[in-house]
N, C-alpha and C positions, 0 to 999 in steps of 0.2 A: 245702221246698227239695229234699229227697230225691226227692219225686215228680217234680219238674221235671227233675232230673238223670236219673231213670229214663226219662222220656219222651224226653229228648234222646238218650239212648243207643239207645232202641228206634226212634225216628223221626228219625234223624239228618238225613236228606236234607230232610225237611219243615221241621225246625227251622232248619237252616242257610240254606235258601232264604228263610225268613221273616226271619231276621236280616239277610241281604244285602239283601232288599227294604226293610227298615226303614232300613238304612244308606244305601241309594241315595236313599230319600225324604228323609232328613235332609240329605244332601249337596245334593240338588236344591233344597230349601227355602233353604238358605244361599246357593247360587249365584244363584238367581232373585232373592232379596232384595237381593243386592249390585247386581244390574242395576237393580232398582227404586230403590234408594238413589242410584245413579249418575244416573238420569234425574230423580228428584225433587229432587236437590240441584244441578241444572244452574245454573251461574252463582253459586252460593252462596259461592264463594271470593272473589268480587269485594267489595272493601271497601265496607261500608255498602250492600250490595245491596238491603236492605229498602226503602231510600228512593231507589233509582236507577231511572230510566225511560228508554225510548227513544222518540223521536218517530216517528210513522207518519202518512202522509197517504194519503187515498183520492182517486182521480180524476186524479192527475197523469199516470199512465201507463196509462190505461184504467180500466175499472170494477173496480179491485182496490185493496187496501191495499198500500202500499209503504213500506219503511224508508229508501230512498235519497232524500235531500234535499240541498239546497245549503248551503254553509258560512255564508251570511249569517243562517241561522236561529239560529246561536250568538249573534250580536249581538242578535237580536230577543228571544231567550229569557232571556238573562242579566239583563235589566232587569226581569223579572217578580219581584215581591216574594217569592213563595214558593219561588223557585229559588235554591239555595245556590251551585251551580256548574254549568257546562255545558262540553262539549267535543264534538269530532267525531272520527271515525276512518273511514278507508276500509275497506270490507269486502273489497276486492280486494287480495290478497296477490301482490306481484310478485316473481318469482324473479330475483335479480340476481347477477352475477359480481363478486366483490371480490377484491382481491389482498392477502394478508397475508404479508409477506416474499416468498418465492419461490413461495408456494402460491396457486392460484386456487380460491376456494371459492364455491359457490352458496348464497346465504342469502335467506330471506324478508324483504321490505322492506314496511313498513306506514307509510302517511302518516297523520298525525293532527294535531290541534291542541293547543295548550297547555291544561293543564299536562302533557300527555303521558300516558304510561302510569301515572304516579303518581295520576291521577284515579281509576283502577280498582284499583290495588294499595294505595293509602294511603301507601306509602313505598317507597323504593328500597333494595336491598341495599347499594348504595354510590353515591356521587356525587349529583348533583342535576340536575333538568330545567330549572333556571332559565336556563341558557345554551344550551339545546337549539335555540331558534328565533332565535338572534341573527345568523343569516346567515353563520356561520363554519364551516359543515359539521360541526356537532356532532350526535351521535345517542345514543340509549339502546339498549341491547341486552338481551335476556332472558338468563337464566343459561345455558340450554342452548346458545344461539347464541354466547355469549361463550366457552364451553368448546370449541365446535366451531372457532371462529376462532383463539383464543389458547391453548387448552389449560388455561385456568383461568377461574374465575368472577370473579377479581379483575382485571377488565379496564379499570377506570376510568383514563383517561389514555392508554390505548393507541391506536394509529392503524392505519388500513388505507387502501388505495387503492380508490376507487370511480369510477364513470363518470357523467358528467353527461348530460343529455338530448341535448346537441349532440355527444356522442361524446368530449369531452375528459375527461381524468383529473383527479382531485382527491384531496387527502389529507383523510380524515375522522377525527375524534377521538371516542372514546367518552367521554361525560361522565357516564354512569351505567349501572348494571346493575340490572335488575328481576328479581324472582322469577318463575319460569315459571308460566304459566297451565296448569291441568290439562286433561285431555282434555275433561271435561264443562264447557266454558266457551266462550262465543261468541267471545271474543277470541283472536287467534292469538299465537304467539311468533315473535320474529325481531328485525330491526333497526327501531327506531321513529324515524321522521323527524318532528320537530315543525315544521310549516310556520309561516312568519311572518305577521304581520298583513296583508301586502300582498294576500293572496288572499281576505280575508274579505268582499269585495264582489262576488265572482263568482257571479252568479245563474244563469248558464247551465249550470253543471256540477252536475247532480243525481246524485251518485254517492258520497255520504257518509252515514254513520249518525250522528245527533246524540243524545248521551246527556246527561241532566241529573240532578243530585242535588237532591232537594227537602228543604225543612225538615221536621223531625219534626212530624207532625200536619198537614202540608199536604194540601189537598183536590185530588186529581188532576183531577177534573172542572173545578174552577175554573181550574186551570193550563191545561187544554186550551182552555177558553174564552178565556183571556188570550192564548194563542199565536195563536189565530185572529184576534182583534182586532188584535194586534200585526202580524201578517202583512198584514192589510187596510190598516192605517195605513202600513206600509212601502211599499205599492203605491198609495198615494193614495186609498184607499177609506175613507169614514167609516162609523161604526157604523150610521147611519140608512139606509145603502145596502146593508145586509147581505143582504137578500132578493135584491136584484138580483145581488149578488156570488155568492150561492149558485147562482142560476139560470144565470149565465154560466159559472162555473168548475166547479161540482159538486164542489168540494174540501171534504173533511172532515178534521179533525185529532183525533188521540188520542195518548195516551202509554201505553206498555205497560211494566209492571214487569219487572225482571230475572228474577223467578220465572216469568213467563209467556212471555218472549221465545222460548225454545226450543220451546215448543208452539204458537207462532203460525203457523208455516209460511210466514213472510214473507221473512226474510233467508236468506242463503246457507247458514248452519249451523242454521237453525231447522227441524229435521226431526223434532222430538219429536211423539209422539202419546199424549195422556193416556189414550186408550182402551186402547192396547197396554200401557201401564204398569199400568193397573187390572187388565187380564187377567193380567199376570204376578204382581201382588200376590195376586189370588184363587188363581191356580195354585200359588203358593208355599204358601199355607195349605191348599189343597185336597189337595196331594200328601201332606201329613201326615195329613189326614183319611182318605184312601184307605189309607195305611199303618196307621192306627188300626183301620179296618174289617177289614183283613186280619189284624191281630194279635188282634182281637176274635173273628174267625171261628176262628182257630187255637185260642184259649183255649176257645171254646165246643165245638169238636170234641174237645178233650181231656177235657172234663168227664165224659162217661160212664165213661171209664176211671179217673178220679180220684174219682168219687162215693163209692165204697165206702170208700176210704181216708180221705176227708174226714169222712164221717159215723161211721166207726169211732172217729176221734179225738174226735168229739163225745160218743160213748157213754163214752169213757174219761175225759171231764171237760173237754175243751177248750171254751172259750167260742166262740160264734158270731163275736163281734167279732175275736178273735185269729185264727181261721181265715180270715176275710175279709181281714184286714190282711196275713196271710202270703201269700195269693194275689196281692194287689195288689203287695206288695213283690217277689214273684217276677217279675212282669211289668215292674216298674220296673228290676230288675236286667237283665232281658232287653233292655229299651230302652237301658240304659246300654251294653251290649255293641254294640247297633246304632249308638249314637251314636259309639262309638270307630271302628267300621267306616266310618261316614259321614265322620269327620274324616280318616281315612286316604285315603278316596276323593277328598276335596277337595284334599289334598296332592298326590296323584297327578295330579289334574286340572290343578293349577297348574303342574306340571312338563311338561305336554304342550302344545306349541305349537299343535297342531291343536285341542285342546279349548278353549284360551284364546280362540280365534276366536269361540266361542259367547257370550262375555260381553264387556262393556266395562269398562274401568277396573281398579282394584286389587281383588283378592279376598283379600289377606293377612289373617290373623286379627288381627294387630296394628292394622291399619287399621279393622277392623270388630269390635272387641272387644265392643261392646254387642250386636251381632247374634250374635256367637259365644255370649254368655251366653243370649240369647233362644233360640237353636237348642238349646242344652243343656237348658234348662228345658222347652222344647216337647217334646223327645224323651222326657224323663222323664214329663211330663204325659200324652203319648200312651200310654206304657206303663201308667201308673196308670189312665187312663180305660178302656183296653181290658180291664182286669181287673175293673172294677166290676160289670158285668152278670153275668159268669161266677161271680164270688165270691158275689153275692147269690143267683143261681139255684141254685148247687150246695149252698147251705146252707139252702134254703127248704123242704126236704122233711123229713118225720119220719124220723129215723134208722132206725127199725125197718123202715119201708117200703123204704128204699133198700137196706138189707142183704138184703132178700128178693128185690128185683126187679132188672131190667136197664133202664137208661135210655139205652142206646146209640142206640136208634131212636125215642125219644119224639117224637110228632108236633109238640109245641110247640118242642122244640129243633131239629128238622129244618126247620120253617117259618122260624124265626128265622135260622138259618144261610143258608138259601136266599134270604131277603129281603135280607140283607146282601150276598150275592153278586150279586143282581139290581141293587142300587145300583151296584156296581162295573161290571157289564155296561153299564149305562146310560151311565156316564162313558166307557167304552171306545168305545161306538158314537158318541157325540157328538164325541169327539176324532178318531175315524177320519174322520168326515165333514168336520170342520174342517180337518184336515191335507190331505185330498183337495182341498178348495177352494184351500188355500194353494199346494199343488203345481201346480195348474192355473194360478193367477195367476203363479207364478214362470215357468212355461213361456210364458205369454202375454207377459210382460215381455221375454223374450229372443227369442221367435220371431215376434212380431207384425210387421206391415209398418210400418217407421219412415219410409218415403218416401225413404230414402237408403241408400247402401251402408255397412253396418257390419261386414260379415263379412270383407272383403278389404282393409280399410284399417288401416294402422299410423300412429302419430303420436308425436311427442315435442316437448318444448320445445327451442328452439335457444338456444345461448349468445349473449351480446351480440356476440361475434366472428363467429359463424356467420351472424347476421342481416345482417351487412354484405356477405356474399358468397352471397346466395341463388341467383343465376344459376348459380354454380359448383356449389352443392349440388344444384340441379335437374338440371344437365347430367350430373353424376357418377352420380346415382341412376338416371337414365334409361338409363344404359349397362348396367345390370343387365337381363338378358333377360326377367325376369318382372315388371318394373315397368312399369305402363301409364300412370300419371299421377302428378304431384307438384304439390301445391298448398300455399299458406301461408295461415294465418288466425289470428285472435285466439282463437277458441274451438273446442272440439269440440262439435258439436251433439248434442242428444238426451240429454245426460248431466248437466244441471244445471237448476235452476229460476230462475237469475238470470243475465241477460245485460245488456249495456249498453243502456239505454233512452234514447230521445230524445223529448222533448215539443216539438213545433214548431207554429208558426202561432198563430192566435187565433180566437175566436168560433166560427162554424160550420165553419171550416176548420182547427181544431186537431187535430193527429194525435199518436198515441202509437205508437211503433215500437220493436221489439227490433232493435237494429242490430248487425250482425256484420261487422267489417272483414275483408277477404280479398284475395287476388290473383286474376288472371284465370283460373287453372286450378283453383281450389278447388272450384267447383260441379261441374266435370267429374270431379274426383277423387272427390267424394262421390256422383256419379251422380244429382244432383238434376235432375229432368225439367223442361225448359223448355216451357211450354205457349203462350206468346205472345211475340212479339219474338224476341230472340236471346240467346245466352249472352254472358258477358264475353269479350272478346278482348284481345290484348296491347296494342293501341293505347289501350284504356281506361286503362291505367296512366299515360298522359300527360295525360289530361283529367279522370279521375274518372268514376264511373258507378254506377248502382244496378240491382240485380235484386230485385224484390219478390215475395213469395209471393201466391197467389190471395186469401188472407184479407185482406191489406192492400188489394188492389185492390177487394175487395168492400166493405170498411168505408169506404174513402175514394174514392168514385166519381169524384171529379174528377182522380184520377191517370190519366195517359195515357201509354202506351208511346211513346217517342220524344220526349216533352216533358220539360222540367225538373221536378223533384219539387216545387219551391216556386213554381210559376207562379201559383197561386191565393192565395198568402199571402206575408207577410213572412218569408221563409226566410233563414237565415244564408247569405250569399253564398259563404262558404268551402265549404259542402257542398251547394250548389244545382246538383247534377249531373243529367244526363238519366237517365230510366228506360229502360234498353235492353231489358229483358225481364221476363217473369213466370214464376216456377217453381211447380210443384205444391206444395200444402201438405204439410208433413211434421211429425214430432214434434220440435219444437225443445226442449221441456222434458220433464221426467219425467212419468210417468203419474199422478202426484199432481195434475197440472194438466190442465185442458181445453185441448188443443192446437188444437181446431178453429177458434178465433177469434183465434189469436195472429198479430198483424201483424208480419211480418219484413221487414227490408231488408238485403240484402247490399250492402256498399259497397266500392268501390275508392277509396282516398284519392287525390285529384289533388295536383299539386305545391303548390297553394295551401294544403294542409293539412299541410305538412311540419312545422309547429310542434307538431302533435299527436304526433309521433314515430312510429316503426314499431310499429304495433299488431299486426302479423302475426307473432307470435313462435313459432308452432308450425308444424311441417312435417307434412303428411299425405301418405302414400304408398299408392296403390292398386296391388295386385299382381293378376296374372291368377288366374282361378279354378283350383281343383284343384292349387294349388302346395303344396309342403311349407312350411307357414307358419312353423314354428320355424326352418327353414333360411333362409327369406326374411327373417325378423326378425333373425337373426344377421348376415346379409350386409349388410342395410341399415345396421345399427348399425356394422358394420365400416367401411363407406364414410364415415359421418359422423365416426367417430373418427379416420379417416385425414385427413379434411379439416380437422378442428378438434380440437386436442389440449387445449383448455382445460377440457374436462369429459368424463366417461365417459358415453357415450350408451347408453341402453337403450330400445328401441322398445316401445310399448304397443299392445294391441288396443283398438278402440273398445268391444268387449264388456267389457274390463277396467273401463272407465269406467262402464258400466252396472252392473257388480257393485258398484262404489264408490258410485254414486248411490243405490242401494237397499240400502246396507249395513245400515241399521237394520231395514228390513223383512225382509231375508233372515236377519239374525241372529234376529229375533223368530220367523220361520218355523222356523228350526233349533231354537230354544228350545222352541217349542210341540211340534214333532215329538219332541224329547227327552222332554218332559213326557208326551206321549201314549204313547210307547214304554214309559216307566217305569210309567205307570198300567196299561197293558196287561200288562206283565210282572208287576207286583204282583198284578193280577187273576188271571193264570195261576197264580201261586204259590198264591193262595187256592184256585183250582179244584183244583190238584194236591193240596193238603193236605186239602181237604174230601173229595175222592174217595178219597184214601188212608185216611182215618179211616172213611169210610162202608163201604168194602170190608172193612176190618178188622172192623167190627161185624157184617157180613153174610156172613162166611166160611162159617158153618155152613149158612146158607140157600143160598148159591151151590153148596156141595158137594152138598147134597141135590138141588138142581135138576139138577146134572150127572149124579148117580146115576140120577135119574128120566128122563134122556134129553135134557136141554137141551144145545144146542151152545155152543161158546165164543162164537160170533157172537151168539147169543140173549142170553147173559149180558151181553156188551158193550153190546148195544142197550138192555138194561134200564137200565143206568146212563146211557148217552148220552141216552136219551129224557127222563130226569129234568130235563135242562137245556134241553130244547126250549122249554117254556112260559116259563120265566124269560127266556130269550134273546129270544123274540118280544115279550113284554111290555116288556122293557127297551128294545128297538129302537123300539117304538111311542112310548115316552116320549122317547127320545133323539133321534129323527129331527127333530122340530120344533125342539128345542133346538140341535142341530148346525147346522141350516139358519139359524136366527136368529143364532147366533154368527158364522157365515160371512158372512152378509149385513152385519152390523155392521162386520166387519173390512174388507170390500170397499169400504165407504163412504169409507175413507181414500184411495181411488184415484178420480180423475175418470174414468179409463179402466180397465175391469176385465173379466175373463171372467165369463160367466154361471155360475150354480150349476147344473151339469148334473144331470138327474134320475137318471142312472145311477150317480152317486156314492153314493146312498142304498142301493140293493140291493148294490152292490159292498162297501160298508162292512159291511153285515149279513153277507154271505157271508164276508168276510175275518176278522172278529172271531169269528164263530160257528165257522168252520173251525178256528181256533187253539184255542178252548175245547173243542170236541168232540174234537179230536185229543189234547188233554191228558187228557181223560176216558178216551178209548179206550186210550191207552198205559198209564195207571195201572190201569184195570180189567182189561186184558188179562193183567197179571201175576197177579192173583188168579184170573181165570177159567181160566187154563191150569195152575194148581197142582193137585197130586194131591188129589182130594176126600177120600180116606181120611185124609190127614194133617190136613186142615182140620177134619174131624169129631173126630179124636182130640185136637187141641189146643184145641178150642173151650171 
């Protein structure tokens, strides 16, 4: 221990840097693993999640799997013997204004079937769902929603005023309160409305997710088969006609477990990527491995100065085993200090709002006490393992030989230290390439051509009150000198993977469309280019109309501009309007999806669709270019707040939606960048320590070289060139690895940037420059020292 304290005092900077590096590695391991646990336990809070499944159907809305089905599937499925219970829930959360006393509050509203949210939670905190669907305007609310509305979670029996579809007000009673769903759950929190049995025969509305609870030991494949046969039977098709049914409909049925839903990429919240989770898991372990290599290199670098002392104790009677154990325990103590630093870094991380954006969920030690224990044990194991090789190496020589010689520059020790450093170089190069590709993809997401205006458009949800006076909203906003256009629509385009889908027609004329309700000025506001026919005009609001994109016209060649959309088939008369124009294709969905073949229909609802309600609940405002966007944003919100005092308006950029759409990808990119920076920093610490010890061993040689006429530059080059070959070899190994990792990650996007060739040499130059600069700075100090002093103190 005395030797360790002596080295700490003599080489304080190197020791402190390695302690900090180990602390950062330990903290990174913990933080990354909390993210891994968050993703791997998605939906695990749901009651009996091991036996719960979601129904998914292929072919109803094109050649893709979808989770949106109609409510009659509940009736079909509940008669299957292996199904214990079944319900449905709308994946679309509607923001609605409710009045509690004198306060107007906006709350999320979710429609679902009986037995309501109890199906997923197992029980309620208070109340019961039994009277939820009795037609008396009863609802269940989540804990956080109850606290927001009433200031307490004990809200059973309390009432509030809500609005019906026809605009009339009604008194709503809370009959139960459920526990909140956590962030890593498919199900939302809010006000749960349980629909009554009268809607269970509506086959036309395919906009619900159906969940079923299977008996323990049930065979999911047999259940899938039973669902298909039950669906055929409900539609008058016998089992013997199954082949004809398959040929005509191309429908397939499957059920997906709650453990797999998040990673399916099908539903609105199904954005998980198992590959990214696996990468984070490997990164969590690998960062400890890199820290161990660094600590190993530090221990190996110290050995030549400790060799005499160790073997002197052997001569004095100390056993080899005790010497080795002491060296291992020294590094374990070193690792313990690093663990304490890591814990302090995690606490500081948790208190930073900016840092917390890098992770999802809770990172408290009390929540992850098992992970806390694993982190502590891992840190101590890293300390112990990093001392094994140095302990055995330093005691493997004959004491007499050690006491006579100098082992500071032994070829075997130098080769081992440089080999360890080369492994770290390899990791640094691969990660530099990886984050270069990730940065390019981030830029591609934001800067590629989406086919519509996303840079000068603001938008926000309107309150129920504001939706009744859209003409006044449009008129007042257009009075602002910088406002060029104002439109209303149901959705912001380009920022989601799920929109309202319609399946219409039959046989050879069956169509699947992504349908976006809007008003006559929406397409102009978004600057969608019309390539055939005309744009919407105000008169279309009285009759109803469609504008399709080119992909829809290409897929369904019987569509004709100027003719009704359903002329070739039995189309719902309510929505059988004329196609007035065709717009250019655009990116409707995120880049996880292939947008090139997405058939889109913009629709203006005519008066005969009044029963559908006002679907255009968002206002979109396009401002002139080169305006002060923050000032424009403020003034638009000011106008809306003046017109409607029922809520506080805050405008959003469409780019904000893009950020939210790719939140998981951008968070992962940030995490990998952090991991890469940490690995490179740890590598640089290793280079610094290695160079420092090597220059200490060669002080006399350097002094003699200078006395014989060598310049400072020549001495610096001597040390710098020692790293040239390991850097080149490491890059040759790392380049294919970095390219492969990057290619695998890009596969999660249907549209992505290519891997540019120049990223490879740029990564080599960047990492090598940092390494060589570190060597130059450290060797410069010894090279500029007085040679006389070096010779005298050698």
